[in-house]
N, C-alpha and C positions, 0 to 999 in steps of 0.2 A: 799328587797324588804318588804312590806308596807302591813298595816292592818287595816280594821277599828277602828273606836276607840270602844271600849269596848268588841272588840272581841277578840279570842284565839284562834292562828292557831291551826289545828288539830292536837293531835298526834295518832302516831301508836301504834296501839294495835293490837297486833296475835289472831287469834281464838285460843280458847282451845280447838277446835277440831284437829287441826292440829299438837298441841304438840309432841302427839303417834307418829306422823309420821317421824314428827321432828324428835325423839330419837331415834328413829329404823335407818334414815336415819344418823346418828351421828355414833351408834353404825357400821354400814356398813363404815363406814367413818376409824373410828378407826381399826377396823379390817383389814381393807385395810394397817393403819401402822404401824401396831403393824407386820403385817404379813412382810410388804415392808423393814422395817429397819431389821429386823431377820432375813428373806433366799432373797438369790439372786433368780431371775426371778419370786417374786410372783406378782408382780404388772405389769404383761405383758400380752399385746391380750391373748397369750393362755391360761393363768390361765380363765382370764376372760370368755375368748369364751366356754371355759370349762363350766365355772356354769351353762350356757344358756345351751349346752349343756346337760349336765348330770340332769338337772333339766328343764327340758322343760314341762315335763307330770306333775310336783309338781306345777309349773306356774299354769298349765289350772287347776288342781287342785285346786288347792286356790283361784283364780275367781270364780269358782261356789260356793264352801265352803263360799265365803265374801256375796254371798248374800244371805244367806241360815241363816249365824249369823248374821248379818245389821236388819235383821226379828225377832231375838232371837231364831231362832232354831239351831239346829245343825242337823248333817246327817255324818254319821256313816260308811253305807254305801259303800264311794266311792273308798276304797280300792278297796271291792271283786268287784265292777264292771271294778274295773282296770282288775283284774285277769279274768273275766267273758269273757271280751272284746276283749283280747287277743285272748281268747282262741278260741270263736267264731271266730274271722278271722281267726285262724289258720286250724280251722277244717273247713270252705268252702271255704278257699285256698285247701286245699285239696282236698276239695271234687271239685273243679275242676272249682268252679266260679272266674266270673272276678273280677278285683279291683274296676271298677267302681258301681259293686252289694255289693260287701267286706263292704269298705270303708262305705257309707250309714247306711250297716244292722250294721253296732257295733256302732255307733251312736248312732242308734235306741233303741238297745237294751238298753242303758245305761240312754236313754231318758224316756222309758216305766219303768224303774224300780223307777228314778226321779218322774214319773206321780203316782205311785204305793206309793210312802209314803205319795208326797200331799194331796192323798184323805185321805189315813188313818189321819192322819193329820189332813183338815178342815174336811169333810165330817162327820166323826166315831168318832173325839177329840180323838184320839191319840196320847199323847207325841210322837213330836221330837223323843227325845231321843230313847224312843221303838219301833217309826214306823222305822224308819231306821235302829237299831238293829237287829230286822224282815229283815227288806231285805238285810243283812249286809249277815245274815244265808242263806237266800234265795240263792245270788247268789255266795256266797263260796258254797254251797251245789249244784250248777249248774254244777260250775267250774268241782269239781269231778264227776260228773254226763258223763258231756260232755268228758272230757280227764283224766282220773287220773294221766298220765303220762306226761310230755312236747311235745309239738307237735311245732315243725319248720317251721320257715317259709319258702319259697322256691317259690314263686310267684316272675316273673321277674319284674314285673310292680312296688309292693311291693317293691322288693331290689331295683329297682335301684331311687324308690322317695327315703329308706331310705338313698340310700348313695348319692343323690344329694346335691351336698354344693360349698360354696364363699371361696374361700381364698385369701388374703392376704400375702405379702412378711414378712411383719411384727408379722405377727403369728397368725390374728385373721382367725376365722372362723364360718360360720353361713352356718345351715343345713336347710333342708326344715322341722324339727319339730321345731327348732328356732323361723320359720318365722311363722308355723301354730298356736305356744303357743302368740307368739307377738301378730300375731293378731286377736285371740281370746283376749287377752288384752284389744288392743285398742275398738274393739268391745263391748266388759265388760266397762270400761270407758264412750262411747257414752251413751250407755243404761242406765248405773245408773246418767248420771248428763245433760241429754240431752231430754228423752224421759217423759212421764204420770208413764207407772210404776215404774224405777228409782224412782221416789220422790215418788209411793206409797211404794213401799221397807222401805226408809228411815222413813215413815211416820208411818208405821204400828212397826217400832222397836221404835219408838219415844214412841207410845202407840196406840194398838190396838183399844182401843174404842175413843180414841179419834180420831181417824183412820175413823173408822164408822160413826160415826158425822160428818163428814167433807163427805160422799157421795161417799168415795174411794171405786174401786171393793175388796174388802181385801180377801174376798177369793179367788177368781178368782188368785190374785198378789200372793197368798200363796202357793197353789198348784204350780203357774209358777215358783216360787225360785227355788221347790225341781224338776222339770223339767229342770231346768238352771245345775241345781249341778248335775244332774242326769246325763244331755248331756256334761258336761267339761268332767267328769269324763271318760265315754263314748270314749271321743278325748282324752283323758288322756292315757285311754287303749291301741290308736292306737299310740301314740305317743310310749307310752313306748314298745309296738310288733315293733313299725321301730328301736327302740334303741338296745331290746334285740334277734329279729326276730323271736321271736317264743310267745307261749302259755304256761302257767303255773298256774296251778293250784294254790298254794304259792306264783304267785307275790301278791304285793301289803300289804304283812302282815303287818299292824302297819300305811298304810300312807296315813290313815283318822287324823292318831293324828300327821304326820307333817303338813298333810293344816292345819288343827285346829291349831296350834301352829305355823304355817307361817301366817295364818291371825290373829293371836292374836298379832304377837311381831310389825306389823307390822300397831297395833293403830288399829285394830277392836272391838269394844265392844263388848265381851261374849251376855251383854243383850238387846243389840240391836241398831239399830238408828243413829249411828256412825261408819262411818271407811269409804275406800278410796281402791277403788284394787291398784292403782299405791303403797299406803301401803303392801297389800297383795306380791307384788313385793318383796319388801324389805326383806318382811321379809323369802321369800324364798333362796333370796342373803344371809341372814346372814346365815343360815342353808349349805350353801354352803361352803362359805367362813369360817365356824369353819369346818369343813368335811377338805376342804383344809389345815389349820392353821395344823390338827392332820394326816393329808396325809404328807406332809411338814418336819413334826417332825418325824417320821420313829418310834419313842420310845415308843408315847401313844399307847394305846388301844382305839379300832373304839369306845368302850362303852361311851368313853370321851365326847362324842358330842352329847349322851344322859341327860346325866348330865349336859350339860353347855345352852341346847336346854333349859333343863328342870326349872336350873338357871333364864333363861332369860325370860320365859313362866313367871314366877312368878313376877318376877321387872315388867315386863308390865301389870300384870295382877293388882298388887299392885298401879302400876300411875294412870292406869284407876278406881280404885275406887276413888284417892284422887281428880284427876280431875271431876268427878261425883260429887262425894262429894262438893266441891266449887262451882261447876255448881248450885247445890240445894240450897243451901246456899246460 
């Protein structure tokens, strides 16, 4: 192949924005390699399916959290909203309401709480940490008011939806909860990369003042990202209720931290402006794989999951700081 005189062939340069995501993918592959070499039956369709089955609700939470963190915000209420959504579903089913009414209502509960946080952040200028913390206490308090004890879900339609699955002889299994989580992920990817709203989300995280000068709808977008996060928390609560078949006030304690950890490990900058929803999915897989390793080991305490996750978060935060520093330089 010849080139014109005086010209040089273009060299391939990898965009630095993709480096954290690639790093997360490498971590996923390394965990699979270590687990496959140490434990029989680790790299199988059953184990991979269980990763999605056990973490479908966390995938949806991480999707919503990605929108918020991309703008430089934070949402501490999602774990409490998961619990509240499950309790609302259980109480409404117990009252005899049909699934076609209960399911949209449960999702709407999360959307309303997200709207409340967004209004506090944008209209009243409350810091996202404080606004979402207040919403977390509100949602958790409502859980105990509505149902101090665990409430089982026995609705036939909801149980049938929870039980639906596709299986294969090789061990693969896909449930309705997994399909809902993957559909939510697909919609989020399309919104962030193919719509004006998604481009505005990235612009706000890159610099809110610059986004204002460009004439972008900053205020409306900041409110909507919390609505998105609250809606995803409502969906996540629904998926967790499908998993546990009950509503319980203590559900989701610390789950917001798992969602934030998954987003950070997936390569999204806590300062906003850079990150990908697919990276958050990889972050959830990392958390699930760590738990799987500890389960296969059998002799380790489950608290080692938290220790390893904490170490990974620190590593990825340092990596983000290095990449941001080089970009500024």
